[in-house]
DRENPA-211097 format. One line per 10 residues: number of its first residue (from 0); for each residue z negated, y negated, x of C-alpha. Coordinates in Angstrom, 2 decimals. Each point is the difference from the previous one (the first is absolute). Layout:
BEGIN
NUM> Z Y X  ...
This chain:
BEGIN
0> 6.47 5.34 73.86  3.62 0.88 -0.84  -0.93 0.47 -3.65  -1.71 -3.40 0.01  3.13 -1.69 1.36  2.20 1.77 -2.57  -2.29 -1.12 -2.83  0.08 -3.58 1.22  3.79 0.03 0.28  0.37 1.43 -3.51
10> -2.46 -2.60 -1.27  2.03 -2.73 1.70  3.18 1.24 -1.68  -1.71 -0.16 -3.40  -1.19 -3.54 0.71  3.50 -1.06 1.05  1.38 1.44 -3.23  -2.58 -1.93 -2.02  0.86 -3.18 1.90  3.70 0.53 -0.77
20> -0.79 0.51 -3.70  -2.21 -3.09 -0.22  2.48 -2.14 1.93  2.89 1.21 -2.13  -1.88 -0.75 -3.21  -0.91 -3.49 1.23  3.65 -0.83 0.58  1.63 1.80 -2.93  -2.57 0.47 -2.78  -2.22 -3.09 0.13
30> 2.92 -2.43 -0.59  0.92 1.97 -3.15  -3.59 -0.14 -1.23  0.17 -3.80 0.17  3.36 -0.06 -1.75  2.19 -0.59 3.07  3.01 1.95 1.20  -0.62 1.36 3.53  3.67 -0.60 0.76  -0.68 -3.76 -0.09
40> -2.36 0.42 2.95  2.71 1.78 2.01  2.83 -2.35 -0.98  -1.20 -3.04 1.97  -0.66 -3.53 -1.19  1.49 -1.18 -3.33  2.23 3.05 -0.64  2.62 -0.01 -2.74  -0.15 2.62 -2.80  3.02 1.74 1.55
50> -1.75 0.30 3.36  -3.17 1.34 -1.67  2.05 2.59 -1.91  1.78 1.07 3.21  -3.29 0.36 1.89  -1.51 1.98 -2.88  2.91 2.43 0.10  0.16 0.25 3.78  -3.74 0.65 0.47  -0.21 2.36 -2.98
60> -2.59 -2.19 -1.71  1.40 1.01 -3.39  -1.19 3.57 0.58  -3.49 1.39 -0.88  -2.74 -0.99 2.43  -0.58 3.61 1.11  3.68 0.36 0.90  -0.10 -3.28 1.92  -3.01 1.19 2.02  1.69 3.32 0.70
70> 3.05 -1.83 1.37  -2.34 -2.13 2.12  -1.65 3.10 1.52  3.33 1.76 0.34  1.36 -2.93 1.97  -2.81 0.25 2.55  0.84 3.61 0.85  3.76 0.41 -0.63  1.40 -3.51 -0.48  1.21 -1.70 -3.13
80> 3.17 -1.37 -1.63  -0.21 -3.28 -1.90  2.84 0.38 -2.50  1.28 -2.59 -2.47  3.41 1.44 -0.80  2.61 -0.96 2.61  -2.66 -1.51 2.27  -1.96 2.72 1.84  -2.52 -0.77 2.75  -1.45 2.81 2.10
90> -3.47 -0.26 1.53  -0.58 2.79 2.57  -3.33 1.79 0.36  -2.69 -1.11 0.41  1.01 -2.47 -2.71  -2.89 -2.35 -0.76  2.33 -2.18 -2.05  3.16 -2.03 0.52  -0.05 -3.75 0.51  3.00 -1.32 -1.88
100> -0.88 -3.48 1.22  0.47 1.08 3.64  2.51 2.77 -0.79  -1.83 2.64 2.02  -2.55 2.77 -0.59  -3.65 -0.99 0.24  -0.59 2.76 2.57  2.60 -1.58 2.28  -1.83 -3.33 -0.21  -3.31 1.73 0.72
110> 1.33 1.77 3.11  1.31 -3.33 1.30  -3.36 -1.73 -0.48  -2.28 2.92 0.89  0.29 -0.25 3.83  -1.32 -3.57 -0.16  -3.00 0.99 -2.12  -0.76 3.07 2.13  0.20 -2.05 3.20  -2.33 -2.64 -1.41
120> -2.44 2.59 -1.33  -0.24 2.15 3.13  -0.63 -2.87 2.40  -2.50 -1.77 -2.24  -1.82 3.27 -0.85  -0.54 0.83 3.68  -1.33 -3.48 0.69  -2.32 -0.35 -2.98  -1.38 3.54 0.26  -0.79 -0.15 3.73
130> -1.10 -3.63 -0.08  -2.04 0.22 -3.18  -1.80 3.23 0.93  -0.73 -1.21 3.53  -1.42 -3.31 -1.17  -2.00 1.73 -2.73  -1.57 2.48 2.41  -0.91 -2.71 2.51  -1.44 -2.13 -2.77  -2.13 2.89 -1.29
140> -1.31 0.80 3.48  -0.81 -3.71 0.58  -1.50 -0.57 -3.42  -1.52 -3.44 -0.39  1.27 -1.25 3.36  2.61 -2.61 0.78  2.85 2.54 0.22  -0.88 1.30 -3.46  -0.13 -3.44 -1.60  3.15 -1.21 1.73
150> 2.06 3.06 -0.94  -1.14 -0.08 -3.63  0.81 -3.72 -0.20  3.52 0.70 1.23  0.24 2.92 -2.44  -1.03 -2.25 -2.89  2.66 -2.52 1.03  2.61 2.75 0.15  -0.82 1.22 -3.50  -0.08 -3.54 -1.41
160> 3.30 -1.33 1.37  3.12 1.22 -1.82  3.01 1.40 1.83  2.35 -2.77 -1.10  -2.30 -2.53 1.71  -0.66 1.86 3.25  3.65 1.08 0.09  1.31 -3.55 -0.21  -2.50 -1.12 2.65  1.13 2.84 2.26
170> 3.67 -0.86 -0.51  -0.67 -3.65 0.79  -1.83 0.88 3.22  2.32 2.67 1.41  3.34 -1.47 -1.13  -0.44 -3.78 0.00  -3.03 -1.10 1.97  -0.08 2.50 2.87  3.61 1.28 -0.43  -0.98 3.50 1.05
180> 2.37 1.62 -2.50  2.98 -2.03 -1.14  0.86 1.01 -3.54  -2.19 2.96 -0.94  2.20 2.69 -1.52  0.16 3.75 -0.42  1.85 1.82 2.78  1.10 3.62 -0.16  -2.25 2.28 2.04  2.91 2.10 1.29
190> 1.87 -3.07 1.24  -2.86 -1.43 2.04  -3.59 1.33 -0.37  -1.46 -2.96 1.90  1.73 -2.58 -2.23  -1.06 2.02 -3.03  -3.67 -0.05 0.99  0.05 -3.59 1.31  1.32 -1.42 -3.28  -2.35 2.11 -2.11
200> -3.08 -0.85 2.07  -0.90 -3.25 -1.88  0.24 1.80 -3.35  -2.04 2.92 1.35  -2.75 -2.35 1.17  -0.11 -1.91 -3.30  -0.08 3.14 -2.13  -2.44 1.77 2.33  -2.33 -3.03 -0.02  -0.42 0.30 -3.76
210> -0.61 3.75 -0.01  -1.97 0.19 3.27  -2.56 -2.38 -1.49  -0.62 2.40 -2.88  -0.10 3.02 2.30  -2.49 -1.71 2.30  -2.38 -0.70 -2.87  0.42 3.51 -1.41  -0.48 1.66 3.41  -3.11 -2.06 0.72
220> -1.61 0.94 -3.33  0.93 3.66 0.37  -1.23 0.18 3.60  -3.33 -1.60 -0.90  -0.52 2.64 -2.69  0.89 2.87 2.33  -2.12 -1.29 2.91  -3.05 0.24 -2.21  0.52 3.71 -0.76  -2.39 2.65 1.30
230> 2.63 1.92 1.95  0.82 -3.12 2.03  -3.65 -0.41 0.95  -0.13 3.69 0.83  3.08 -0.27 2.23  -1.58 -2.90 1.90  -3.32 1.82 0.26  1.77 2.98 1.57  1.24 -2.29 2.75  3.69 -0.14 -0.88
240> 1.88 -2.87 1.64  0.35 -3.04 -2.26  3.78 0.27 0.30  -0.09 3.51 -1.51  -2.45 -1.04 -2.71  2.22 -2.87 -1.10  3.42 1.56 0.55  -0.51 3.64 -0.98  -2.67 -0.32 -2.69  -0.39 -3.47 -1.49
250> 3.60 -1.24 0.07  1.41 3.28 -1.26  -2.21 -0.11 -3.08  0.62 -3.72 -0.51  3.78 0.48 -0.01  0.03 1.86 -3.34  -0.10 -3.07 -2.30  2.24 -1.90 2.43  2.59 2.77 -0.18  0.08 -0.32 -3.79
260> 0.76 -3.70 0.11  2.46 0.44 2.87  2.07 2.54 -1.94  0.16 -2.22 -3.06  0.84 -3.10 2.05  2.80 1.69 1.94  1.40 1.45 -3.22  0.01 -3.38 -1.71  1.51 -1.73 3.06  2.80 2.56 0.11
270> 0.67 -0.93 -3.59  0.65 -3.54 1.20  -2.03 -2.70 1.74  1.20 -2.66 -2.42  -1.66 -3.15 1.36  0.51 0.80 3.69  3.67 0.91 -0.41  0.66 -3.10 -2.10  -1.82 -2.30 2.44  1.85 1.26 3.07
280> 3.33 0.52 -1.76  0.15 3.76 0.63  1.98 1.76 -2.72  -2.15 3.06 -0.52  -0.98 1.67 -3.24  -2.40 -2.81 -0.88  2.53 -2.81 0.34  2.63 2.15 -1.71  -2.36 0.42 -2.96  -0.58 -3.76 -0.22
290> 3.75 -0.62 0.01  0.47 2.63 -2.72  -2.69 -1.62 -2.16  1.54 -3.46 0.43  3.46 1.28 -0.98  -1.32 2.34 -2.74  1.50 3.01 1.78  -2.03 2.55 -1.98  1.54 3.19 1.48  -1.07 -1.13 3.47
300> -3.52 -0.81 -1.17  -0.27 3.39 -1.71  1.26 1.87 3.08  -2.28 -1.81 2.45  -3.01 0.58 -2.27  0.56 3.76 -0.05  0.72 0.06 3.74  -3.17 -1.98 0.81  -2.04 2.39 -2.15  1.33 2.86 2.12
310> -1.44 -1.58 3.15  -3.39 -0.60 -1.61  -0.25 3.59 -1.23  1.18 1.36 3.38  -2.60 -2.10 1.81  -2.76 1.36 -2.25  1.06 3.60 0.69  -0.04 -0.62 3.76  -3.43 -1.66 -0.25  -1.45 2.95 -1.92
320> 1.28 2.42 2.64  -1.39 -2.13 2.83  -3.37 -0.04 -1.75  -0.29 3.72 0.60  0.83 -0.50 3.68  -2.49 -2.82 0.61  -2.86 1.23 -2.16  -0.56 3.78 -0.30  -2.27 -0.60 -3.01  2.98 -0.81 -2.24
330> 2.06 3.02 1.02  0.83 2.29 -2.90  -1.86 3.30 -0.15
């Protein structure tokens, strides 16, 4: 088991390295292929030739591509100096880039926005996992009945309606019509946990509604497949209580595909729930990325992309390890 975990971690490191290479090439090589100077992308809108030359010197874009990538990796582990003669800017490790538009390292911006994204992800993940799995199990056990049809209709509505629609409806109801929460905003957890949760609750419900619908449909399909297996019929024939048959045998086997999707979803949400954060005005990684795209802040976009890839890879490693815990058949020999 330990060897399996080590192999998965090493594999994740290799994948992260490949992601960093591909991302770096997209930002620094592709513009050259199409005859454009990458410095123009980092210099903002309508830059003068002097500004482009200064950015080229400061970012080392006049150096060979291999040297530029080495400096990029070096900055992640030991920090980096952006030097253009008398003007020297230091970016401490882990340096995922330096936003000259905001005059601060990208990592500093990420750490400021990350608590918002983590808070949004954790609350929504708990709701959509518990809600979606519960509804899916009930729907599978009541196949063809009213509860099954009603839950799948709601699930279809949840999948069909986009977040920016349900989010605006939620904001209208809780802030304007019912005045339950006046001015939804992000509150620091350490300052007041209740205020933190109360203001995040509408966003949790909206985000969970979208994902819970998918999890309900997936759980229902998976449970129906498992309930038809021979070992389930054998367990019932041996007189095991229905609660044990469903909870210890059927649900445990049905959770394997759900766990896969859950790991990927949580990883992607930690990389930034763009639509939800933008709708509710929470400045997490998603909203920060949108702002960086609108202002052509390429260092920030590059840093957030690499950071989001880290979460996706980490989530996949955790899912693979949990596979071995839930299903002994996939344990390494």
